[in-house]
N, C-alpha and C positions, 0 to 999 in steps of 0.2 A: 854384311848381313848379321854378323854376330855369331857365326858358327865357331864353336870352341874346338880348336885343333888339339887341345890337351884332353879332349873327351871324344876324339874321333880322328878320322884320317880320310884322305881322298885317294882312290886307286882307279885303275883302268879296267874296263870290262867291255863286252860286246853289246849288252843291253843295260843301260844305267839303272841302278837301284840304290835304296838306302836300307840299312839293317842295323838294328839296335839291340844290345844286350841289356842295357839299362841307361839312364841319363848320362852316366859317366863314360859310356862307350857306344857311340852312335856313328857308324861308318857310312860313307857315301862313295859312289863310283861314277865315272863318266866315260864317254866314248869319244875318241878323237878321229875325225875324218880329214884326210890331207887336203881335200878340196872344198871344205865347208867348215869355217870356224864356228858357225852358229850351233852345230850339234853339241860341241863340248861346252860352249858358253851357257846355253840355255838348259842343257841337260844337267850341268853342275848346279845351276841356280835352282832348278826344279827339285833335285834330290836334297839340296841344302834346305829347302823349305820343309821337307819331311823331317830332316834332322833337327831343325830348330824346334819343332814340336816336341820331339822325343827328348831333346837335351834340357828342355825347360819345364818338364813336369815337376810338380812339387815333391821335395824330398820326403814329405810325409807319406807319400804313396809308394816309396821304395819297398820292394819285397812283397808287394801285393799284386793281384791281378789287375788292379786299376792303374798300374804304372805303364800305360801305353795310350795311344790315341783312342778317342771314343768311338770312331768309325773310320772306315777308309774314305767315305765321302767327305768328312771333315778334314781328314788327313790330306786328301788330294786338293781340298780347297786351299791349303797352305802352300803346297808345291806349285799349284797353278797360279795363285796370287803372286808369289815371289817371282816365278818365271815370267809371267805375262804382264801383270798389272804394275809390277816394278821393273823387271828386267827388260821388257820390250817397250817401255815407256819412253817418251821424248825426254823428260827430265833426267832419267837415268843415263841416257847416252850424251846428254849435254855435259854431264860430269865425267863420264868414263871413256868417251870415244877417243880422246887424245891418247889415253893409255893404250888403247887398241892400236891406234895408228903408230905409236912408237914401237910397238912389238912387231907390227907388220907394215912397215912403211911402203914396201913395194906393192902390196895389195890395196892398201887403203889411203896412201898418201894423197891421191887426187880425188878421193871420194869424200864428199861433204857429210857432216853429221846428219843432215836432213835426208840425204840420199840413203845413208845407211839405215836410218830409222824406218824409212818407208820400205826399203828392201827387206828388212827383217820382219815386216808386217804385211808382206805381199800376200794377197789372197789368190790361191790357185788350187785346182784339184791335185791331190798327191796320193802316193801309194803307202807311205810310211806314217803311221799314227803319231809317233813322237816328234815328227818333223812337220806336222800339219799346222797351218795357221789357225788362229782362234775362231775364225768364222766358219771354217769347214770341219773343225775338229770333231764336233759331236756327230757328224755323219759317220766317222770312223767308229765311234762307239755304237751307233745304231746297227751297223753291219755285224759287229761282234755280239751284241745283245740278241738280235734276231736269230743268229746262228746258234747261240747257246740254247735258246728256247726250243729251236728245232731239234737240236741234239737230244735234249732231255725228254722231249715228247716222242722221239722216235721217228720224226718226219725226215730226218737227215742222218745218214750213217757216217761214221768217221772217214771211210774211204771216199765219200763224196765231198768232203770239206773243201778241197782245192777248187773244185768246179763251182760249188755254191758260193764260196768266197769271191772268186773272180767275177761271177755273174753279178753279185751285189755291188762290187766296186764299179763295174761298168754302169750299172743302173743308177747308183747314188752319186758317183763322183766322175763318171765318164772316163775312167782310166782302167787299164787291165795289167795286172802283174805279169812279168815275163818269166818268173820262176817263183817257187814257193817261199824262197828266202825273202822276197819283197812282197809276198802274199801271206798265206795262212800261217807260215812259220815265223813271222817277224817278231811276235811277242812271246814272252816266256810264261805267261799266265796259265795257259791251258796245260802245258807240259808240267808245270808245277802244281797243278790241281786247283788253281785259283779261279774256279768257275764262279760266275756271279760278280766278279770284281770290276769288270769294265764299266758298268753304269756308275761306279764311284767317281769316275773322271767327269762325267756329265754333271752329276750331283755336285762335285767339287767346283766346277765352273760356276754353277748357280750360287752355291754358298759363298764363294770368293767374291763375286760381284756384290752380293748383299752385305757381306762383312766390310768390303772396301768402302761402300757408301757410308756406313756408320763410322768407319775410321776417319774418313775425310770430314765428317761432321764434328767429331770429338777431338781430333788431333789437328792443331793449327798448321796450315800451309804444308800439307803433305808433299805436294810437288816441289816446294822450296827445299824441304828436307832432303828429298831424293836428289835434286839437282846439286845440292851442296855435299852429297856423299854421307849425309847423316841418317843412316838406315837404322841405327840402334833404337831411337825412339819408337819406330814402327814395330821393331821386334819386341820391345818392352811392352807396348800396348797389347800386342797379340798374346804375349806371355800372360799378362794379367787377365785378359778376357777369355783366352782359350787354352793355351798350352798347360798352364799350371794345374788344371783340373783333371788332366789325363782322361781316364774312363769313368770318373766319378759322376759325371753328368752325361745324359744321353745327347745324341746329336740335336734333337728337337729342343732340349733344354738349353744347349749351348747357343744355337742360332737365335732362340727367343730371348735369352738373357743378354746376348750381345746387341741384337738389332731391334728388339721389341716386337718381333713378329715371327711366325713360322716361315719356312722356306718359301720364297716368292720368286719365280723365274723371271718376272718382269724386270728385275734389276740387271740380269744378264743381258736381256734384250736391249735395255737402255744403254748399257755400257758398250756393247758391240755397235749399236747404231751410232752413238756419238763418236766412238773411236774411228770407225771406218768411213763415216761421212766426212770426217776431217781429212783422213788420209787420201781418200779418193775424190774429194771435192763434190760430194753428192748434195 
């Protein structure tokens, strides 16, 4: 991906995050589960996407308030792009699956790359947002957004959060948490005071799909680059179009400058329709 380990490091945590002091020190974390390699794989790629943004801001902005991402929506577009549109793509695993098999021959020796690709993109209701598939992911965001509005309007008290959370998961996803760890306490955002953050993930998904469409139009054979492990041209394109500007351009200015139009959710709908129609033979 082009993450600079001379300007950052990778550590372990309970809930993955990225944090940066300046472009020369942007650190990421991941979470390891003994029974699911996907958590560490895609969590690391996700946080790496955040880090690439922060590491590649123009040096001219160092020491100013502009030396950071322009918004969390644009920031999440980069983590979601790298995690899903690159990391969960068929070309990516046509290149890297052998490496995974070599590290885990007992688990993946008899599993084909196509089986692995489809398994990592399986659509199913789930309890944990960061492990949700792309198709149901925004339902997890809806739950949090609606609860936040209810909290601030006074319609819901803090003591009622577990009950309200569980009811919404049953309504939207058909699943019910067995404890608050896999329910209302699974994210760090509220305890850290980051109210209003969650919609950034949905915005990020939309931005990412729109940016990816332009990337494929302007950069020759993106799938071929990914399949051959040449990810740096993609990172360089994004640096030139987005990362270097830091906060000197607004989100609307960024998306308009990159794609020629303001945010358009239709590109996400098209992306998801094409991807999952292929996977499920629809």
